[in-house]
N, C-alpha and C positions, 0 to 999 in steps of 0.2 A: 385508787381501786374501787371496784363496786363491793356492795355488801356481801354478795355471794361469790365465794372464791372460785375461780376456774380450777377444775380438777387436775390438768396437766400443765407443767411448766417446761417450756423449751428454753434451756440455758445454752446460751451461744446462738440465739436466734438470727444473728445477723449474718451468719456464715452460710456457705453453700447448702450444707447438710440441713441446717436449722430451717431454711427457707422451704426445702423440699418436705420435711416433716410437717410444717405448718400447712402445706399443701395437702397432704394426705389426712391430717387431723380434720380438715375441713371436710373432706370426703366422708369421713367417718362421723361427722356432725358432733365432733368432741370440742367442747370450749377449752381454750388454752391460753396461757400467759407466755408472751414472747419476751424474754428476759435477756439482758446483756449489759455491757458496759457503756453502750451509747444509744440513747434513744432516737438520735437522728439517724444513725445507721441502720437501726432496726425498722424505723419508720420507711426509710428508703427502700429496704429489702422487701418489707411486706407488700409494698405497692406493687411488686412485680410477682406476687403469688397469684397464679390464675384463679379467679373467682373469689379472692379475698373479702370482697364486699359482702358475701354471704356468710362469712365465717364469724364465730362468736369469740372474740379474743380481746386482750388488751396488752399494752406495752409497758414494761416496767424496767427502768434503768437501775442498775446496782453497781456498786464498786467491787464486788466480788469478794468481799471479806466473808469470813465465816459467819459472823454475827449478822450481817445483812442479807446473806443468802438464806439463813435460817428464817428470817422474817419473810423473805419473799416466798418461800416454799411452804411456810406454815399455813395449814388449812387446805393445801392440795393433796392429791392422792400419788401422783406420779411425777418424777423429775426425768426429763430426757436431756442428758447432758452431751453437748456436742463440742464443748470448748476444750480441745486437746492442745498439745500433746498432754496426755492424761498422767503420765508420771510426774509432770509439773503441776498441773492444774486440777487433777482428779481429786486429791485428799480433802481439800476444804469443801468441794462440793458434795461429794458422798457423806462426808460428816454432817454437813447441814441438812441433807435429806434425811439422815438418820434422826438428827435432832428434831426435825419437823414431822417425823413419823410418815415419811413418803417412801414409796417403793423407787428403786434407783435403776435407770437404764443409761448406758452410753454407747458410742459408737466406736470406741478404741480397741484395737486388737493388740495392744502392746502387752507381751507376756509378762514383763516385769510388772506392769500395773495390775494385771489379773493375779499374779501371785501376792501382791499387796492386798488386794481386795479380799482374797480368799483367807489370807491369814489375819488381817486386821479388822475386817468388818463383817465377814460372812456370818459368825456366831452371834454378833450383836444384831444384826438384821434378822437372823432367824428367830431369835429369843423374842422378838417383837412381832414375828409373823410377816415380816416384810421380805421382799425380794431384792437382792443386790445382783443385777445381770449385766456386767460390763461386756463389751464386744457383742452387743445386740446390733448386728450390721452385716452387710454382704460378705466381707472379708473373712468372716469366721462362722456365722450362724448357718449360712447356706450349706456349706460342707459339712458341719456337725449334724445338721438335720438329715443330709444324705446318708452320713455314716450310720445313723441310728436306724434309718430305714433299712439299710444293708445288713445290719445285725439282727433284724428281726427273725430271719430265717436262716442265719449263718451262725450258729452257736459255737463252732469250732474255731472262729476267727479270733486271734489274739494280737495280731500285728497290723497297724495301719500306716500307710503313706498318703500323704494328701498333697495336692497342688491346687492353688487358688490364683487365678491370673485374670487380668482384666485390660481391655483396650479402651483408652479414654484420657482425659486431661486431669492430672492430679490437682486437687484444689490446694488452696493455701494451707488449710489445717492438715491435709495429708501430707504435704511437702514437709511441713514442720515436724510431724511425727516420724516420717521416713529418716530424717536426720537425727531426731531425738533418740530413736531407738538403737543407733549405731553404737552408742556408748554403754548399752545395757548388756547384761549377760543374758545369753540365748540358751535354751535347754531343749533336748528332745527327750523322750520317755523311753528307757531300756530296762525291761523286767522291773517295771514300776519304779525306777530310780531315774532322778534327773541327771541327765549327762550333758555336759557343755559342747555346743556346736563348735567346730573349728572357726576361728575368727577369720574374716574377710576372705571367705571361701565362696566361690560360684558354682553352680550347678546347671549342666545342660539337661533339659527335661524334654519329654515327649509329650506333645498335647494333641489328644484326639481331635480329628477334624482339621489337622494341619499337616503339610508336608515337611516343613522345616521344624527343626527343635528350636526351643525357646531358652532363654537364660533366666534362672531363678535363684533366689537367695533365701536364707533361712530367716531373714527379715525379723530379728527379734525373737525367733521361736514360735510365735503364734500360740494361741490361747489353748489349743486342744491338748497339749500334754498336761496342762493344769486342769482341765475338765476331766481328763480320763485317769488322773493319778488316783490309784487306790480303786479302780474300776474293777468288778468281780470278773470280768472277761478280758478286757484289753490290758496288755502289759507293755506294749511297745508302740510309740506313736512319733512320727517324723512329718513335719509340715515344711512345705516350701511355697514360695509364691513371688509375684511380681507383676510388671506390666507386659503386655503383649507387644512389646516394642524394644527390640534388642538394642538399639542405640541408647534409650534412656537407662536400660538395666546396665548396660556397660559403664555408663556415668555413675551410677549408684555404687557398682562394684569397685570402681576406681576411687570413689569417695570412701568407701570402707577400708580400702587399703591404705589410703593417705591418713585416714584417722588412726590406724594401728601404729603407722610408722612415724608420725609427726605430732599427732594430737593427744593420743592416750598418755603419754609420759606426763602431760600437764596436769595441775590440780583440777579437780572436778568442776569448780566454777569456771575455770579458764575453758575446760572442755566444752561446757555448755554454751559458753559465749561464742567460741569459734564455730561450733555447729550451727548455732542461731544465725550467725553471719553467713555461713554458707548457704543455708536454707533460703534466707531472704534474697540472696543473689540469684537464685534460680526460680524463685516464686513470681509468676506473673499475675495478671489481673484475674478476677474471678472468671472461671472458664464458661463458655456457652452452655445453654441447656442441652442436656445429652440428646443424642440422636440414635435411635434404636437400630438404624441401618448401618450405623459406623461403631457404636460402643458396645463391644461384645465382652462377655465374661465366661469363664469356664472354671469349674471345680471338678477335680478328678480324685475319685477314692480307690485306692488298691487296698484289699485286705486279704491277709494270709493266716492260714494256720498250719498245722502240720500236714494236713491233707486237704484243707478247705481253701477256697479262693473266691473272691467277688471282686468285680471291677465295674464301676459305674462313673457317670459323668454328669454334671448339671450344666447344660448349655443355657446361656442367658444374655441379657442385654441390660446396658445402663446401671452400673453398679451402685451409684448414688441414689438413684430411685428405688432400687431393692433395699438399701439401707434405710431409707426414709419410710418405705412401706412397712418394713419389718419393725421399726420403732412405732410407728402409729398403730399397727395391729396389736403390738404387745401393750401399748398404753391403753388402747381401747379395751382390750381383754382383761386388764387389771381393774378397770373401772366397773366391770361387770361380773367377774368371777375371781375367786382366789387362785394364785398360781399354783401349778402342780407341785412345785418345790419352792420353799422360802429359804432365806439366807442366800449364800453364794450358789449361783446356777447359771447354766447357759441358757439362751433363749429356748433352745429345743427342749431342754429339760423342764423348763417352766411353762411353756405354752403348748409343746407337742411338736414333734418333727414333722409329722404329716400335715399339721395345720400350717405350719409356716411355709412349707414347700407348696401347699395347695393354695395359698393366697398369692404366693409369687405367680403361680401358673395362671390362676384366674386373672391376674392383671397382665398377663402376657410377657412377664419379665424373666421367666426361667422355666425349664423343664427337665427332668431327670430321665436319663437314657441308661439302661443296664447294658453294659458292653460285653457281658459274658454270662 
């Protein structure tokens, strides 16, 4: 390493999302460390980052242990963790970030993981003036930002329903996560109390801008019920999501049903093994770079109170580029300003919901539309 430590570490830099974060950090002129288990793989990935020859970065290989990660992170200010599934890989990375005195961001939307972060690390990060913001990514941050915008002038809203869907090719990491969360408990929020989602249940949903209905799942519960637990205004939160591809979603729904019938009775270690095998069987090669004319996204927010109502949608494109931009924007912000909230927080709480929506719109990746 050079004598002067780079301020941002991308852990899992050889993955699809890690590469895109490197691309946006280059645009922000933020020096970074691209870290992961294989120097060769990281070198190969970095070669394909547009404009990488103008970036200020270095590559660090690590075995991923708590001790070694702490050493890699020491001296940096922000860790961007892309190495999921986070219920498996997250604990040692966030613990190493805390040990090293770094702000922590990740791209995982696994509700079970967010509950762990809130319960086990939120206070520890807050006591040191540090931010722990899992789910700083498209699948959660965009809808959360839109929610907070809608609530600005709708103080009677106490109930939220959210839908987040995208059209595109799931990456290796996304596929691993989809299968990993099947075994976890998923909750929605009802009168500020966690309630379990019915297992292996599918939902037909209405998507603005589409004639056909789509198939959505609770998909692990999403982060929103965790973020809005004990909120002074919101008491009820239900989140759904999936891909804008009914055939793929039919397959995921069938897998959930298979898991409940044949795999859940097995010991936890055997469950993880079976799910890993199933994920590996459907995961292909690294998907091609996203195309804004093909890869669409939509977040739908419906809010209700006794007499109040709000309905908005965020139409967008290229969900993985949105994730990378949000991560890079967040890292850049942390290098220049203290977050608006320390400890466990959503990206919208930490950096501002209008700021996140604004940077996405500036880059042509999404736009909010009020539907009522």
